[in-house]
C-alpha positions as CSV (number, residue, x, y, z in Angstrom):
1,M,72.2,10.6,90.9
2,T,69.6,10.4,93.5
3,D,67.4,12.9,91.7
4,A,67.6,11.0,88.5
5,Q,66.6,7.8,90.1
6,N,63.7,9.5,91.7
7,T,62.5,11.0,88.4
8,L,62.5,7.9,86.2
9,P,59.7,6.0,88.0
10,E,57.5,9.0,87.8
11,T,57.6,9.3,83.9
12,Q,56.8,5.7,83.2
13,P,53.1,5.9,84.4
14,D,52.6,9.0,82.2
15,A,53.7,7.2,79.0
16,E,51.5,4.2,79.8
17,I,48.6,6.6,80.2
18,S,49.3,8.2,76.9
19,D,49.4,4.9,75.0
20,T,46.2,3.8,76.6
21,T,44.5,7.0,75.6
22,A,45.7,6.7,72.0
23,K,44.4,3.2,71.8
24,T,41.1,4.2,73.1
25,K,40.8,7.0,70.6
26,R,41.7,4.6,67.7
27,K,39.1,2.1,68.9
28,K,36.5,4.9,69.0
29,A,37.4,6.1,65.5
30,L,37.3,2.6,64.1
31,S,34.0,2.0,65.8
32,L,32.7,5.2,64.4
33,V,33.8,4.2,60.9
34,A,32.3,0.8,61.2
35,L,29.1,2.3,62.4
36,I,29.0,4.7,59.5
37,F,29.7,1.9,57.1
38,I,27.0,-0.3,58.6
39,I,24.5,2.7,58.4
40,A,25.5,3.3,54.8
41,V,24.9,-0.4,54.0
42,I,21.6,-0.4,55.7
43,L,20.5,2.9,53.9
44,Y,21.6,1.4,50.6
45,A,19.7,-1.7,51.2
46,I,16.6,0.3,52.2
47,W,17.0,2.4,49.0
48,A,17.6,-0.6,46.8
49,L,14.7,-2.6,48.2
50,F,12.1,0.0,48.9
51,L,13.0,3.4,47.4
52,N,14.7,2.5,44.0
53,R,11.3,2.2,42.2
54,S,11.8,4.7,39.4
55,V,14.2,6.0,36.8
56,S,14.1,9.5,35.4
57,T,15.7,11.7,32.7
58,D,15.4,15.3,31.5
59,N,16.6,14.2,28.0
60,A,13.1,13.8,26.6
61,Y,11.2,15.5,23.8
62,V,7.7,15.5,22.4
63,G,7.2,13.8,19.0
64,A,4.3,12.9,16.7
65,E,3.6,10.8,13.6
66,T,3.3,13.8,11.3
67,A,1.7,13.4,7.9
68,S,3.0,14.8,4.7
69,I,0.1,16.2,2.7
70,T,0.8,15.5,-1.0
71,S,-1.1,15.9,-4.2
72,M,-2.2,12.8,-6.0
73,V,-3.0,14.5,-9.3
74,N,-1.3,16.9,-11.6
75,G,-2.7,20.4,-12.0
76,Q,-2.8,24.0,-11.0
77,V,-3.7,25.0,-7.4
78,G,-7.0,26.8,-7.4
79,Q,-7.5,27.4,-3.7
80,V,-5.5,27.0,-0.5
81,M,-7.9,26.9,2.4
82,V,-5.5,26.8,5.4
83,S,-2.4,28.5,6.7
84,D,0.4,27.6,9.1
85,T,-0.6,27.0,12.8
86,Q,-4.3,26.5,11.8
87,Q,-6.1,23.7,13.5
88,V,-8.2,21.5,11.2
89,K,-10.6,18.6,11.6
90,Q,-10.5,15.3,9.8
91,G,-12.2,15.7,6.3
92,D,-11.6,19.5,6.1
93,V,-10.6,20.6,2.6
94,L,-7.0,21.9,2.7
95,V,-6.3,22.5,-1.0
96,R,-8.3,22.5,-4.2
97,V,-6.6,21.7,-7.5
98,D,-8.2,22.9,-10.8
99,N,-10.6,20.1,-11.7
100,R,-11.4,20.9,-15.3
101,D,-9.0,18.4,-16.7
102,A,-10.4,15.8,-14.4
103,E,-14.0,16.6,-15.4
104,I,-13.0,16.1,-19.1
105,A,-11.3,12.8,-18.3
106,L,-14.5,11.7,-16.5
107,A,-16.7,12.6,-19.4
108,Q,-14.4,10.7,-21.7
109,A,-14.5,7.6,-19.4
110,Q,-18.3,7.7,-19.3
111,A,-18.5,7.8,-23.1
112,E,-16.1,4.9,-23.4
113,L,-18.3,2.9,-21.0
114,I,-21.4,3.6,-23.1
115,K,-19.5,2.7,-26.2
116,A,-18.3,-0.6,-24.7
117,K,-21.9,-1.5,-23.7
118,R,-23.1,-0.7,-27.2
119,Q,-20.4,-2.8,-28.8
120,Y,-21.5,-5.7,-26.6
121,K,-25.1,-5.3,-27.8
122,Q,-23.8,-5.1,-31.4
123,T,-21.9,-8.3,-30.9
124,Q,-25.0,-10.0,-29.7
125,A,-26.9,-8.7,-32.7
126,N,-24.1,-9.9,-35.0
127,S,-24.5,-13.4,-33.5
128,S,-28.2,-13.4,-34.3
129,A,-27.4,-12.2,-37.9
130,L,-24.7,-14.8,-38.3
131,N,-27.0,-17.5,-37.0
132,S,-29.6,-16.6,-39.5
133,Q,-26.9,-16.7,-42.3
134,V,-26.1,-20.3,-41.2
135,F,-29.8,-21.2,-41.5
136,V,-30.0,-19.5,-44.9
137,S,-26.9,-21.3,-46.1
138,D,-28.6,-24.6,-45.3
139,D,-31.4,-23.6,-47.8
140,G,-28.7,-22.7,-50.3
141,I,-27.0,-26.1,-49.9
142,H,-30.3,-27.9,-50.3
143,S,-31.0,-25.9,-53.5
144,A,-27.5,-26.6,-54.8
145,E,-27.9,-30.3,-54.0
146,A,-31.2,-30.3,-56.0
147,Q,-29.4,-28.6,-58.9
148,V,-26.8,-31.3,-58.8
149,A,-29.4,-34.0,-58.8
150,K,-31.2,-32.4,-61.7
151,A,-28.0,-32.0,-63.7
152,Q,-27.1,-35.6,-63.0
153,A,-30.5,-36.7,-64.3
154,E,-30.1,-34.6,-67.4
155,L,-26.6,-36.1,-67.9
156,N,-28.0,-39.6,-67.6
157,K,-30.8,-38.9,-70.1
158,A,-28.3,-37.4,-72.5
159,Q,-26.0,-40.4,-72.2
160,D,-28.9,-42.8,-72.8
161,D,-30.0,-40.9,-75.9
162,L,-26.4,-40.9,-77.2
163,A,-26.2,-44.7,-76.6
164,R,-29.4,-45.4,-78.6
165,R,-28.3,-43.2,-81.4
166,K,-24.9,-44.9,-81.6
167,Q,-26.8,-48.2,-82.0
168,L,-29.0,-46.7,-84.7
169,S,-26.0,-45.1,-86.4
170,A,-24.4,-48.5,-86.9
171,S,-27.4,-49.7,-88.9
172,G,-27.5,-46.3,-90.8
173,A,-30.9,-45.5,-89.3
174,I,-29.8,-41.9,-88.3
175,S,-27.5,-39.4,-89.7
176,K,-24.2,-38.4,-88.4
177,E,-25.6,-35.0,-87.6
178,E,-28.1,-36.4,-85.1
179,L,-25.3,-38.5,-83.5
180,S,-23.2,-35.3,-83.2
181,T,-26.2,-33.5,-81.7
182,A,-26.6,-36.2,-79.1
183,Q,-23.0,-36.1,-78.2
184,S,-23.2,-32.3,-77.7
185,A,-26.2,-32.8,-75.4
186,V,-24.1,-35.2,-73.3
187,N,-21.3,-32.7,-73.1
188,N,-23.7,-29.9,-72.2
189,A,-25.3,-32.1,-69.5
190,Q,-21.8,-32.9,-68.1
191,A,-20.9,-29.2,-68.0
192,G,-24.2,-28.5,-66.2
193,L,-23.5,-31.2,-63.6
194,D,-20.0,-29.8,-63.0
195,L,-21.5,-26.3,-62.6
196,A,-24.1,-27.6,-60.1
197,K,-21.4,-29.4,-58.1
198,A,-19.4,-26.2,-58.0
199,G,-22.4,-24.3,-56.8
200,L,-22.9,-26.9,-54.1
201,A,-19.3,-26.7,-53.0
202,Q,-19.6,-22.9,-52.8
203,A,-22.7,-23.1,-50.7
204,Q,-21.0,-25.5,-48.3
205,S,-18.0,-23.2,-48.1
206,S,-20.2,-20.2,-47.4
207,Q,-21.9,-22.1,-44.6
208,K,-18.6,-23.1,-43.0
209,A,-17.4,-19.4,-43.2
210,A,-20.7,-18.3,-41.6
211,Q,-20.3,-20.9,-38.9
212,S,-16.7,-19.9,-38.2
213,T,-17.7,-16.2,-38.0
214,L,-20.5,-17.1,-35.6
215,A,-18.2,-19.2,-33.4
216,A,-15.7,-16.3,-33.2
217,N,-18.5,-13.8,-32.4
218,E,-19.9,-16.2,-29.8
219,A,-16.5,-16.5,-28.2
220,L,-16.5,-12.8,-27.5
221,I,-19.6,-12.8,-25.5
222,R,-19.7,-16.4,-24.1
223,G,-20.1,-16.6,-20.3
224,S,-20.6,-12.8,-19.9
225,N,-23.3,-10.2,-20.0
226,E,-23.5,-6.5,-20.6
227,T,-21.9,-5.7,-17.2
228,S,-19.3,-8.4,-17.1
229,T,-17.7,-8.4,-20.6
230,P,-14.0,-7.5,-20.5
231,D,-14.4,-4.3,-22.6
232,V,-17.1,-3.1,-20.3
233,L,-15.1,-4.0,-17.2
234,I,-12.1,-2.0,-18.5
235,A,-14.3,0.9,-19.3
236,Q,-15.8,0.8,-15.8
237,A,-12.3,0.7,-14.3
238,K,-11.3,3.8,-16.3
239,L,-14.5,5.5,-15.1
240,K,-13.7,4.7,-11.4
241,Q,-10.1,6.1,-11.9
242,A,-11.5,9.3,-13.5
243,L,-14.0,9.7,-10.6
244,L,-11.1,9.1,-8.1
245,D,-8.9,11.7,-9.9
246,L,-11.7,14.2,-9.7
247,E,-12.2,13.5,-6.0
248,R,-8.5,13.9,-5.4
249,T,-8.6,17.4,-6.7
250,E,-9.9,18.3,-3.3
251,I,-7.1,17.5,-0.8
252,K,-8.6,16.8,2.7
253,A,-7.1,16.4,6.1
254,P,-6.7,12.7,7.0
255,F,-7.0,13.4,10.8
256,D,-7.3,16.2,13.3
257,G,-4.2,18.3,13.7
258,V,-2.3,21.5,13.1
259,I,-0.9,22.7,9.8
260,A,2.8,23.2,9.6
261,R,5.4,24.0,6.9
262,R,2.8,25.0,4.2
263,N,4.8,25.6,1.0
264,I,2.1,26.0,-1.6
265,Q,0.4,29.0,-3.2
266,V,-2.6,29.7,-5.4
267,G,-1.7,29.4,-9.1
268,Q,1.3,27.1,-8.5
269,R,1.4,24.0,-10.6
270,V,1.9,20.8,-8.7
271,A,2.7,17.2,-9.8
272,A,1.6,14.0,-8.2
273,G,3.6,13.4,-5.1
274,T,4.4,17.1,-4.4
275,V,4.5,17.8,-0.7
276,L,2.2,20.7,0.0
277,M,2.3,20.9,3.8
278,M,2.7,18.9,7.1
279,L,-0.1,17.9,9.4
280,V,0.7,17.4,13.1
281,P,-1.8,15.3,15.2
282,I,-1.7,17.2,18.4
283,N,-4.0,14.8,20.2
284,K,-1.8,11.8,19.4
285,L,1.6,13.0,20.7
286,Y,4.2,10.9,22.4
287,V,7.5,11.4,24.2
288,D,10.9,9.9,23.2
289,A,12.8,9.8,26.5
290,N,16.5,9.1,26.1
291,F,17.5,7.0,29.1
292,K,21.0,5.9,30.0
293,E,21.7,2.3,29.2
294,S,22.4,1.8,32.9
295,Q,18.9,2.8,33.8
296,L,17.0,0.4,31.5
297,A,17.6,-3.0,33.2
298,K,14.1,-2.9,34.9
299,V,12.2,-0.8,32.4
300,Q,9.5,-2.8,30.6
301,V,6.7,-2.1,28.1
302,G,3.5,-1.2,29.8
303,Q,5.0,0.6,32.8
304,K,3.5,3.9,33.8
305,A,5.4,7.2,33.5
306,T,5.0,10.6,34.9
307,L,6.1,13.6,32.9
308,T,6.4,17.3,33.2
309,S,6.9,19.9,30.6
310,D,9.1,23.1,30.6
311,L,6.1,24.8,29.0
312,Y,3.8,24.3,32.0
313,G,6.3,23.7,34.8
314,D,6.2,21.2,37.6
315,D,2.6,22.1,38.5
316,I,1.2,20.2,35.5
317,E,1.9,16.5,35.3
318,F,1.3,14.3,32.3
319,H,0.8,10.6,32.6
320,G,1.8,8.0,30.0
321,T,2.7,4.4,29.3
322,V,5.9,2.9,28.0
323,M,5.1,1.7,24.5
324,G,8.5,0.3,23.4
325,F,12.2,0.8,22.9
326,S,14.1,2.1,19.9
327,G,16.0,-0.4,17.8
328,G,19.3,1.3,18.5
329,T,20.9,4.1,20.3
330,G,21.1,7.6,18.9
331,S,24.8,7.2,17.9
332,A,24.0,4.0,16.1
333,F,21.6,5.8,13.7
334,A,23.7,9.0,13.5
335,L,24.6,10.3,10.0
336,I,28.3,9.7,10.9
337,P,28.4,6.8,13.4
338,A,31.2,6.7,15.9
339,Q,34.3,4.7,14.7
340,N,35.5,3.1,17.9
341,A,37.8,0.8,16.1
342,T,40.2,3.6,15.2
343,G,41.9,3.5,18.5
344,N,40.7,6.9,19.7
345,W,38.1,5.3,21.8
346,I,36.6,6.8,24.9
347,K,33.7,5.0,26.6
348,V,30.6,7.2,26.6
349,V,27.4,6.1,28.4
350,Q,24.9,5.5,25.6
351,R,21.2,6.6,25.6
352,L,18.4,4.6,24.2
353,P,15.1,6.3,23.2
354,V,12.1,4.9,25.1
355,R,8.7,5.8,23.6
356,I,6.0,6.9,26.1
357,A,2.4,7.4,24.9
358,L,0.6,10.3,26.5
359,D,-3.0,10.5,27.7
360,P,-5.2,12.2,25.0
361,K,-7.5,13.7,27.7
362,E,-4.5,15.5,29.3
363,L,-3.3,16.6,25.9
364,A,-6.7,18.1,25.2
365,E,-6.5,20.1,28.5
366,H,-2.9,21.1,28.2
367,P,-1.8,20.9,24.5
368,L,1.8,20.2,23.7
369,H,3.8,20.7,20.6
370,V,6.4,18.7,18.7
371,G,10.0,19.2,19.9
372,L,9.2,20.5,23.4
373,S,11.4,19.4,26.3
374,M,10.0,17.1,28.9
375,E,11.2,15.4,32.1
376,A,10.1,11.7,32.3
377,K,10.0,9.4,35.3
378,I,9.1,5.7,34.9
379,N,7.6,3.8,37.8
380,L,9.5,0.5,37.8
381,A,7.0,-1.0,40.2
382,S,4.1,-0.5,37.9
383,K,3.0,-3.2,35.4
């Protein structure tokens, strides 16, 4: 009993010491956690305020506004001047189409233009002739009017003679035969007057017909000359079209580039609109960088970008400028868009293509090709 009483006071200080030690360790651990948390917050603030100045992606690819070289005329291919992978300059002849049909059409158009000009001159000459006919018809009308006056005078004279003979016949001074002769003279004079009046009416009708023909002919050339009459203008338009068709038998490069996907051979017949080959402008390439939607909050048009290519490695850097954003994500323009309304929905971070224009001088020093992989980093602090 005495030993137990002596042992109990000795164990109580040991327990108190253990509790104190445990509390001290917990305080140190909590302090360490708090210190780590504070350091993390400070580092995040430093990163967010000073270091978070760029966004990057390796989901980027080289692209270009390629041109489809097509034939604008129908015909047989006479020469193919280029092959795949060949570099060409603007204006270089790529393909020649047989131009004999175009030359025939050009000759026909030239002949039609000459014919139209001659028809205009003929119409002018017809106007002069018709105008002369109008003047001649005036003389004919005057002559017919004189004939009417003469016939009228003869009729008056015959009527006077008949009247005198009728008076004499009542007294028996002349025979019935003379009276009958006077009556016949009156009838003949009346017929002559009617004939003269008919001649006058015919002359007047002829003059009206000549005037109408002249007016119609003048309407064809009024307000125009040899180069502005409608028929000549139509012929000139056909001639320009024939010249253009002949020029188009030589298909030329619209800009500097590299030939790709040539699918035309000599002797092959082509129709207007047939795609002959593709032309890639290697000095006007761009990069479509597919950034996550969570990266685009601070990306703006005009910001500068730094890019590297798998072709040259990290030693060669390309510099570009953000030109714009696509109108939709890749999934929005997919052939079979995602149907999230079916219930089988899983949220996937979407990517939006951002177009970055490359420096032509750097492209000239280190050429790229369509479809190559790139890594793009946009400097958010740039303007």
